[in-house]
C-alpha positions as CSV (number, residue, x, y, z in Angstrom):
1,M,51.1,-49.1,-76.5
2,K,52.6,-50.7,-73.3
3,Q,56.1,-50.2,-72.0
4,T,58.3,-52.9,-70.6
5,W,59.8,-52.1,-67.2
6,K,62.4,-54.0,-65.1
7,P,60.9,-56.3,-62.4
8,G,59.4,-54.4,-59.5
9,N,56.4,-54.3,-57.1
10,M,53.4,-53.1,-59.1
11,L,50.7,-54.9,-57.1
12,Y,48.7,-51.8,-56.1
13,P,46.6,-50.6,-54.5
14,L,47.3,-52.2,-51.1
15,P,45.7,-52.0,-47.7
16,V,47.8,-49.8,-45.4
17,V,47.7,-50.7,-41.8
18,L,49.0,-49.7,-38.4
19,V,50.8,-52.5,-36.7
20,S,51.1,-52.2,-33.0
21,T,53.9,-54.0,-31.1
22,R,55.3,-54.2,-27.6
23,G,59.0,-55.0,-26.9
24,L,60.4,-57.1,-24.2
25,D,61.1,-53.8,-22.4
26,G,57.3,-53.2,-22.3
27,K,57.5,-50.2,-24.7
28,D,54.6,-49.9,-27.1
29,N,55.1,-48.8,-30.7
30,L,53.3,-48.3,-34.0
31,I,54.6,-49.0,-37.5
32,T,52.8,-48.4,-40.8
33,V,52.9,-51.4,-43.1
34,A,51.6,-51.6,-46.7
35,W,53.2,-55.0,-47.4
36,A,50.4,-56.9,-45.7
37,G,47.7,-59.3,-46.8
38,T,45.5,-62.3,-46.2
39,V,47.1,-65.7,-46.9
40,C,44.7,-68.3,-45.6
41,T,41.0,-68.6,-44.6
42,N,41.1,-71.7,-42.4
43,P,43.0,-71.3,-40.2
44,P,42.7,-67.5,-40.6
45,M,46.2,-66.2,-41.4
46,L,47.8,-63.0,-42.6
47,S,51.3,-61.7,-43.3
48,I,53.3,-58.5,-42.8
49,S,56.7,-57.8,-44.2
50,V,59.1,-55.5,-42.4
51,K,62.7,-54.4,-43.0
52,K,65.2,-55.4,-40.3
53,I,66.4,-51.9,-39.9
54,R,62.9,-50.8,-38.7
55,Y,62.6,-50.2,-34.9
56,S,59.6,-52.5,-34.6
57,Y,61.4,-55.4,-36.2
58,Q,63.1,-56.4,-32.9
59,A,59.8,-56.4,-31.0
60,L,58.2,-58.6,-33.7
61,H,61.1,-61.0,-33.7
62,D,61.4,-61.2,-29.9
63,T,57.8,-61.5,-28.9
64,G,56.1,-63.1,-32.0
65,V,52.9,-61.2,-31.5
66,F,51.3,-58.0,-32.9
67,V,48.0,-56.3,-33.7
68,V,46.9,-55.2,-37.2
69,N,44.8,-52.0,-36.9
70,L,42.8,-51.1,-40.0
71,T,43.1,-47.5,-41.1
72,T,40.5,-44.9,-42.2
73,K,40.2,-41.4,-43.6
74,A,40.2,-40.1,-40.1
75,L,43.5,-41.9,-39.4
76,V,45.3,-41.1,-42.6
77,K,47.6,-38.5,-41.0
78,A,48.5,-40.8,-38.1
79,T,49.1,-43.6,-40.7
80,D,51.5,-41.5,-42.7
81,Y,53.3,-40.2,-39.5
82,C,53.9,-43.7,-38.2
83,G,55.5,-44.6,-41.5
84,V,58.1,-41.7,-41.5
85,R,58.9,-41.4,-37.8
86,S,60.7,-43.9,-35.7
87,G,59.8,-45.2,-32.2
88,R,63.5,-44.9,-31.3
89,D,63.1,-41.2,-31.2
90,E,59.6,-40.6,-29.8
91,D,56.4,-42.1,-28.4
92,K,54.1,-42.1,-31.4
93,W,51.1,-43.1,-29.3
94,E,51.6,-40.0,-27.2
95,R,52.5,-37.7,-30.1
96,L,49.4,-38.6,-32.0
97,K,47.1,-38.8,-29.0
98,L,45.9,-42.3,-30.0
99,T,43.8,-44.4,-27.6
100,K,45.4,-47.6,-26.2
101,E,43.2,-50.5,-25.7
102,E,44.7,-53.8,-24.4
103,A,44.2,-56.8,-26.6
104,D,42.6,-59.9,-25.1
105,L,44.9,-62.7,-26.2
106,V,48.2,-61.1,-27.1
107,P,50.1,-58.6,-24.8
108,V,49.9,-55.7,-27.2
109,S,48.0,-52.4,-27.3
110,M,45.3,-51.9,-30.0
111,V,44.4,-48.5,-31.6
112,G,41.0,-47.5,-30.2
113,E,40.2,-45.3,-33.1
114,S,40.6,-48.2,-35.6
115,P,37.4,-49.9,-36.7
116,V,39.0,-53.3,-36.8
117,N,41.8,-54.7,-34.6
118,I,43.3,-58.1,-35.5
119,E,45.3,-59.9,-32.9
120,C,48.1,-62.1,-34.4
121,R,50.6,-64.7,-33.3
122,V,53.6,-65.4,-35.5
123,V,54.0,-68.9,-36.8
124,E,56.9,-68.3,-39.1
125,E,59.5,-65.7,-39.7
126,K,61.0,-65.8,-43.2
127,E,63.9,-63.7,-44.6
128,L,63.1,-62.8,-48.2
129,G,65.7,-60.2,-49.0
130,S,65.0,-56.5,-48.3
131,H,62.1,-57.6,-46.0
132,V,61.4,-60.2,-43.4
133,M,57.9,-61.7,-43.7
134,F,56.0,-62.6,-40.5
135,L,53.4,-65.2,-41.2
136,A,50.9,-65.1,-38.5
137,E,47.7,-66.8,-37.3
138,V,44.7,-64.5,-36.4
139,V,43.8,-65.4,-32.9
140,N,41.1,-62.7,-32.2
141,V,39.3,-59.9,-33.9
142,H,37.7,-56.7,-32.5
143,V,35.2,-54.7,-34.5
144,D,33.6,-51.3,-33.7
145,D,29.8,-51.9,-33.3
146,R,29.1,-48.3,-34.5
147,Y,29.4,-49.8,-38.0
148,M,26.9,-52.7,-37.5
149,D,23.6,-52.3,-39.4
150,E,20.2,-53.4,-38.2
151,K,20.7,-56.8,-39.8
152,G,23.9,-57.5,-37.9
153,R,26.2,-56.9,-40.9
154,F,29.5,-55.2,-40.3
155,C,29.7,-52.2,-42.7
156,L,33.4,-51.3,-42.9
157,E,32.7,-48.9,-45.8
158,K,31.0,-46.6,-43.3
159,A,34.3,-46.1,-41.5
160,E,35.9,-44.9,-44.8
161,P,38.8,-47.2,-45.1
162,I,41.9,-46.2,-47.1
163,V,44.4,-47.8,-49.4
164,Y,47.9,-47.0,-50.6
165,S,49.1,-46.8,-54.2
166,H,52.5,-45.6,-55.3
167,G,53.1,-43.2,-52.4
168,V,49.5,-41.9,-52.3
169,Y,46.6,-42.6,-49.9
170,F,43.1,-43.1,-51.3
171,N,39.7,-43.7,-49.8
172,L,37.1,-46.0,-51.2
173,D,33.9,-44.1,-51.9
174,Q,32.0,-46.0,-54.6
175,K,30.4,-49.4,-54.6
176,L,30.8,-51.1,-58.0
177,G,29.4,-54.6,-57.3
178,T,29.1,-57.5,-54.9
179,F,30.9,-60.8,-55.0
180,G,29.3,-63.0,-57.7
181,Y,27.2,-60.3,-59.3
182,S,28.7,-61.0,-62.8
183,V,27.0,-64.4,-63.0
184,K,23.9,-63.6,-61.1
185,K,20.7,-64.0,-63.1
186,P,18.6,-60.8,-63.4
187,E,15.5,-60.7,-61.3
188,V,12.3,-61.1,-63.3
189,K,9.6,-58.8,-62.1
190,K,6.2,-60.4,-61.7
191,P,3.3,-58.6,-63.4
192,D,1.0,-56.9,-61.0
193,A,-2.3,-58.6,-60.5
194,K,-5.1,-57.0,-62.5
195,K,-7.4,-54.9,-60.3
196,P,-11.2,-55.3,-60.8
197,D,-12.8,-52.4,-62.7
198,A,-14.3,-49.9,-60.4
199,K,-18.1,-49.8,-60.4
200,K,-19.6,-47.0,-62.3
201,P,-21.8,-44.8,-60.2
202,N,-25.6,-45.2,-60.5
203,A,-25.1,-48.2,-62.7
204,K,-28.1,-50.5,-62.6
205,K,-27.7,-54.2,-62.2
206,P,-29.2,-56.4,-64.9
207,D,-32.5,-58.2,-63.9
208,S,-31.5,-61.8,-63.4
209,S,-35.0,-62.8,-64.5
210,M,-34.4,-61.3,-67.9
211,S,-31.1,-62.9,-68.4
212,G,-30.8,-64.5,-71.9
213,Y,-34.3,-63.1,-72.9
214,K,-34.8,-62.2,-76.5
215,K,-37.8,-60.2,-77.7
216,P,-39.8,-62.3,-80.3
217,R,-39.9,-60.9,-83.8
218,K,-43.4,-59.8,-85.0
219,K,-44.8,-62.2,-87.6
220,I,-46.0,-60.4,-90.7
221,R,-48.9,-61.9,-92.6
222,K,-48.6,-61.9,-96.3
223,T,-51.7,-60.6,-98.2
224,Q,-52.5,-61.7,-101.8
225,F,-53.6,-59.1,-104.2
């Protein structure tokens, strides 16, 4: 039996990302965001939602640029820390010993330990209530080539990405299917070609001159008595 609850955010699990910003004063900061998602394929766009009271909000509002850094099992402690500590009080980059890598198209640092860094430029800032949504266009993407396979496919699963659900971090460790597998026709295995029988040892080949030859039956003469 299902219970009825008051309206609330129950869309879980969610990607949990590290968003890097740089204020007008040149100070770099990191903020953990779970309210993030893809909103468009062409042009590629995503959104993040941040409360105005967060320290990073002002940098996002003033500069209109940021980087989304995907998180992994190895980054889970840093991800949690950046969500509960403020850049007003400390340099989280220095505290966590994270590697800064300068982005190409936006003046923001990227997290070197992240397998994917997504450079973003804000196209709209919308106040929704408790949060302000920053709708942004993806202008550049960086991927760690350690997770490329021999066929040139990027295997993010090898980096052990994490998700967030109701205050708990989880990793993804089991493949359940691929896109479209539910309607894919099962492969029909072709029967193996029959192999010729092996020749028996010391077997004599039939004499071709005797092929089809039948020995005549002996005619018996009837004798009258």
